[in-house]
C-alpha positions as CSV (number, residue, x, y, z in Angstrom):
1,X,35.4,36.6,-28.6
2,X,34.3,40.2,-28.2
3,X,34.8,42.7,-25.4
4,X,31.5,42.9,-23.5
5,X,29.6,46.1,-22.5
6,X,31.1,46.0,-19.0
7,X,34.7,46.0,-20.4
8,X,33.8,48.8,-22.9
9,X,32.3,50.9,-20.0
10,X,35.5,50.5,-18.0
11,X,37.5,51.8,-21.0
12,X,35.1,54.7,-21.6
13,X,34.8,55.7,-17.9
14,X,38.5,55.7,-17.3
15,X,39.7,57.1,-20.6
16,X,37.0,59.8,-20.7
17,X,36.1,61.6,-23.8
18,X,38.1,64.5,-25.2
19,X,37.4,65.9,-28.6
20,X,40.7,67.8,-28.9
21,X,44.1,66.0,-29.0
22,X,45.9,65.9,-25.6
23,X,48.8,64.3,-23.9
24,X,47.8,61.5,-21.6
25,X,49.5,60.8,-18.3
26,X,52.1,58.8,-20.1
27,X,52.8,61.8,-22.4
28,X,51.3,60.1,-25.5
29,X,49.2,62.2,-28.0
30,X,45.6,60.9,-27.6
31,X,42.1,61.8,-28.7
32,X,38.5,60.7,-28.2
33,X,38.3,57.8,-25.7
34,X,42.1,57.2,-25.5
35,X,42.8,56.6,-29.2
36,X,46.5,57.0,-30.0
37,X,45.9,56.6,-33.7
38,X,43.9,58.8,-36.0
39,X,41.6,57.9,-38.9
40,X,44.6,57.5,-41.2
41,X,46.0,55.0,-38.6
42,X,49.0,57.3,-38.0
43,X,49.8,58.6,-34.6
44,X,47.5,61.3,-33.2
45,X,49.0,64.7,-33.8
46,X,48.5,67.6,-31.4
47,X,47.5,69.8,-34.4
48,X,44.8,67.5,-35.8
49,X,41.2,68.6,-35.9
50,X,39.0,67.8,-33.0
51,X,36.8,64.7,-33.3
52,X,33.1,64.5,-32.6
53,X,31.7,62.0,-30.0
54,X,30.5,59.8,-32.9
55,X,34.0,59.9,-34.5
56,X,35.5,59.0,-31.1
57,X,33.2,56.0,-30.9
58,X,34.3,54.9,-34.3
59,X,37.9,55.1,-33.3
60,X,37.1,53.3,-30.1
61,X,35.4,50.4,-32.0
62,X,38.5,50.2,-34.3
63,X,40.9,50.2,-31.4
64,X,38.9,47.6,-29.4
65,X,38.9,45.2,-32.4
66,X,42.7,45.5,-32.5
67,X,42.8,44.9,-28.8
68,X,40.5,41.9,-29.0
69,X,42.8,40.4,-31.6
70,X,45.9,41.0,-29.5
71,X,44.3,39.4,-26.4
72,X,43.2,36.5,-28.5
73,X,46.7,35.8,-29.7
74,X,48.5,36.3,-26.4
75,X,46.2,34.3,-24.1
76,X,46.3,30.6,-24.7
77,X,43.8,29.4,-22.1
78,X,40.0,29.5,-22.5
79,X,38.5,32.6,-21.0
80,X,35.1,33.7,-19.8
81,X,33.6,36.7,-21.4
82,X,34.3,38.8,-18.3
83,X,38.0,37.6,-18.1
84,X,38.4,38.5,-21.8
85,X,36.8,41.9,-21.4
86,X,38.8,42.8,-18.4
87,X,42.0,41.9,-20.3
88,X,40.8,44.0,-23.3
89,X,40.4,47.0,-21.0
90,X,43.9,46.4,-19.5
91,X,45.5,45.9,-22.9
92,X,43.7,49.0,-24.4
93,X,45.3,51.0,-21.6
94,X,48.9,49.5,-21.3
95,X,49.3,48.2,-24.9
96,X,49.8,44.7,-26.2
97,X,53.5,44.7,-25.8
98,X,53.1,45.3,-22.1
99,X,50.5,42.5,-21.9
100,X,52.9,40.2,-23.7
101,X,55.7,40.9,-21.3
102,X,53.6,40.8,-18.2
103,X,53.5,38.4,-15.3
104,X,49.7,38.7,-15.6
105,X,49.9,36.9,-19.0
106,X,52.4,34.4,-17.9
107,X,50.4,33.4,-14.8
108,X,47.1,33.3,-16.8
109,X,48.6,31.1,-19.5
110,X,49.7,28.7,-16.8
111,X,46.1,28.7,-15.7
112,X,46.8,30.5,-12.5
113,X,43.7,32.8,-12.6
114,X,44.0,34.1,-9.0
115,X,47.7,34.8,-9.5
116,X,46.8,36.7,-12.8
117,X,44.1,38.6,-11.1
118,X,46.5,39.7,-8.4
119,X,48.7,41.2,-11.0
120,X,46.2,43.9,-12.1
121,X,46.9,46.2,-9.1
122,X,50.6,46.3,-9.9
123,X,49.9,48.3,-13.1
124,X,49.0,51.6,-11.5
125,X,51.8,53.8,-12.6
126,X,52.2,56.3,-15.5
127,X,55.5,58.1,-16.0
128,X,56.7,56.5,-12.8
129,X,53.9,57.9,-10.6
130,X,51.1,56.0,-9.0
131,X,47.8,57.5,-10.3
132,X,44.5,57.2,-8.5
133,X,42.7,56.7,-11.8
134,X,44.9,53.7,-12.6
135,X,44.4,52.2,-9.1
136,X,40.6,52.5,-9.6
137,X,40.8,51.2,-13.1
138,X,42.8,48.1,-12.2
139,X,40.4,47.4,-9.3
140,X,37.4,47.6,-11.8
141,X,39.3,45.3,-14.2
142,X,40.2,42.8,-11.5
143,X,36.6,42.7,-10.3
144,X,35.3,42.1,-13.8
145,X,38.0,39.5,-14.4
146,X,37.0,37.6,-11.2
147,X,33.4,37.4,-12.5
148,X,31.7,40.6,-12.2
């Protein structure tokens, strides 16, 4: 399964585009649309060259493929396209390790879709602080997860 346009738009809207490397709210070196790995697949370095929008799109496509694979491995129940895409946005942001350890995954794999949907808003912190952008992102992901 592939992340649909709605899921990709959530990622792009909330990650935003930055050509120069920067530290995200969780203090991770990032570039483009939230990519934490460069073209060499090594961590983004603060001294690396800026990327063009086209290069950022390429990094995003690569990262989404990895995210799709992780979601596919971690979720054992059949998903709709919107559920899968919402989970891809979530996983892209928090990482596959956090998805793996989450109550969201546990509930979903027990086929408790409403319980899983209610877990999205709990993931609104970065570096211990509630961030408005994460509150809004989790709301958008939950809406997509619930069907649109």
